DOROKOL-249584 format. One line per 5 residues: their letters; for each residue x, y, z of C-alpha. Coordinates in steps of 0.2 Angstrom, whole numbers. Layout:
// DOROKOL-249584
a = X/Y/Z  ... $
This chain:
// DOROKOL-249584
xxxxx = 647/475/578  629/481/583  625/499/577  625/511/591  607/522/588 $
xxxxx = 601/536/597  584/538/607  569/543/595  568/561/595  555/571/588 $
xxxxx = 542/561/574  541/542/574  544/539/556  537/525/543  552/515/536 $
xxxxx = 551/505/522  566/495/519  569/488/499  577/474/496  577/458/485 $
xxxxx = 585/450/470  597/461/460  587/464/443  571/461/452  563/479/452 $
xxxxx = 570/487/468  575/504/458  558/505/451  550/501/466  559/516/475 $
xxxxx = 554/527/463  534/521/465  539/526/485  547/542/478  529/548/468 $
xxxxx = 520/544/484  528/555/494  543/544/502  559/552/505  570/537/497 $
xxxxx = 590/533/498  598/519/488  612/511/495  617/521/509  632/518/519 $
xxxxx = 627/507/534  635/518/546  624/534/541  607/524/543  606/529/561 $
xxxxx = 610/546/557  600/550/543  584/543/555  589/553/570  587/568/558 $
xxxxx = 574/566/548  565/561/567  571/578/574  565/589/559  549/582/559 $
xxxxx = 546/586/542  548/569/530  540/555/541  540/542/526  559/534/522 $
xxxxx = 562/523/510  580/515/510  585/503/495  598/488/500  606/476/489 $
xxxxx = 621/464/489  630/480/488  628/486/504  637/472/512  639/482/528 $
xxxxx = 621/483/530  616/466/527  630/460/541  620/468/555  602/474/546 $
xxxxx = 593/463/560  600/472/575  599/489/567  579/484/560  575/480/579 $
xxxxx = 584/495/587  573/506/574  557/500/578  562/500/598  565/517/594 $
xxxxx = 545/520/591  548/519/571  536/508/560  550/497/550  546/485/535 $
xxxxx = 555/475/523  550/475/505  555/460/498  558/460/479  561/441/473 $
xxxxx = 561/433/454  562/417/445  582/413/442  579/411/424  568/427/422 $
xxxxx = 583/434/431  594/427/418  585/432/404  585/451/412  601/454/414 $
xxxxx = 608/445/396  594/457/389  600/472/397  617/468/395  621/474/412 $
xxxxx = 633/463/426  627/456/440  635/465/455  641/446/460  645/439/444 $
xxxxx = 662/435/445  669/428/428  651/432/421  644/419/428  627/425/431 $
xxxxx = 617/408/437  631/407/451  629/424/457  611/423/458  612/409/471 $
xxxxx = 625/418/479  615/432/481  599/423/488  611/414/502  617/430/508 $
xxxxx = 599/440/506  589/426/517  590/433/532  580/450/526  569/440/515 $
xxxxx = 564/431/531  561/447/539  550/453/524  532/459/528  529/458/511 $
xxxxx = 537/449/496  534/453/479  536/440/465  540/451/449  543/435/436 $
xxxxx = 527/439/427  525/457/431  527/473/421  536/489/426  517/497/425 $
xxxxx = 509/481/435  523/481/449  518/499/452  502/495/453  505/482/465 $
xxxxx = 515/492/474  502/506/477  489/494/483  501/488/497  503/505/502 $
xxxxx = 485/508/501  481/494/513  494/502/525  484/520/525  497/529/514 $
xxxxx = 488/526/497  494/541/485  481/553/477  484/556/458  487/573/454 $
xxxxx = 476/581/439  480/594/428  467/604/418  475/611/402  466/623/390 $
xxxxx = 474/627/373  468/633/356  467/617/341  477/631/330  493/631/340 $
xxxxx = 493/613/342  489/597/353  497/599/370  510/584/370  509/580/389 $
xxxxx = 490/576/385  482/559/393  463/565/387  458/578/375  441/585/374 $
xxxxx = 436/596/358  424/609/363  426/617/346  406/614/345  398/625/358 $
xxxxx = 393/644/355  409/654/351  409/672/362  423/676/349  409/680/337 $
xxxxx = 401/694/351  412/710/350  408/715/371  415/697/374  429/694/360 $
xxxxx = 443/707/371  440/697/386  444/678/391  437/662/398  441/668/414 $
xxxxx = 430/685/414  412/682/421  404/687/405  412/675/394  411/662/407 $
xxxxx = 392/665/409  389/665/390  399/648/387  391/640/404  373/644/401 $
xxxxx = 372/637/382  360/621/381  376/612/373  387/618/387  375/611/400 $
xxxxx = 374/593/391  393/593/388  397/596/407  386/583/413  393/568/401 $
xxxxx = 409/576/406  407/576/422  400/558/424  414/551/415  428/560/423 $
xxxxx = 421/553/440  420/537/434  437/535/426  449/546/438  448/533/451 $
xxxxx = 451/518/439  467/528/435  473/530/452  470/510/453  483/507/440 $
xxxxx = 494/519/448  495/534/440  502/548/447  499/562/436  485/564/423 $
xxxxx = 482/580/411  467/583/405  465/595/390  451/603/385  453/613/367 $
xxxxx = 444/627/356  449/636/339  460/648/349  460/645/369  455/659/375 $
xxxxx = 437/658/378  425/642/378  442/629/384  446/642/398  427/643/407 $
xxxxx = 427/623/405  442/621/412  439/631/426  423/622/428  429/607/427 $
xxxxx = 442/610/440  428/617/453  421/599/452  434/590/453  441/596/466 $
xxxxx = 426/593/477  431/572/472  418/560/476  409/558/493  418/573/498 $
xxxxx = 437/569/497  447/582/493  457/581/475  472/589/470  468/597/454 $
xxxxx = 478/612/446  474/623/430  484/629/416  478/641/401  490/636/389 $
xxxx = 486/650/377  474/662/384  487/675/381  489/674/362 $
């Protein structure tokens, strides 16, 4: 029975239908879409799909939607072609992303995970895979992209998806977090990169600066004007400007940069604020999302 789809009212949506062989990485792919701003629903009952699309289009707040579909959503598979055609006719951009994988790799993955295949009756995984391929054939034919995950790790799959999304004009921007801290209180547990600033001149030893923090202009000026600091900033800005796009290319969604001094109140705070100002500008004027946190400034 054809799906009834109301006329599009509001903002046209970019809809990615994520499907493919069970065990090929569909759930991981949906997580990637969520990380780059898609509103994702997995195994949505087919009768609810038109209503969801209508609601999101009318609200206009979420314009990118990911729908996870596998053999358990059998009602969707029966009328999938008709529904996708109607969504496209309604002005929405609809694409099918199909994740495939070699049969022997799927068998090994199910053996290692010890999870049952959704179609395995009596534990015959090979027969279940064959049935699943048959049921998904119509969706595979409609797929704009088919990704073979047989030799991909989770991280490689993420990078592949980020690159594919980037070609569609929706490439995500990595969120950068700069944390100042004091080594005497231990390293931040979530740090990806750590820089030690304890060789810089220490305002703690200047009586009028000791009660202040790196957020106060006198302390910031004292730290930043030192020749050692100027040399360090040149190196840090060059390294980070070169490295950050490479982390983004690897599909990393978040990067935490930790800068530490002895107590986490003066040098690290001033340097963190200065680095944030530089990185927010990005390269070639492209804005970058950068947040700053001062873990130990109040100790």
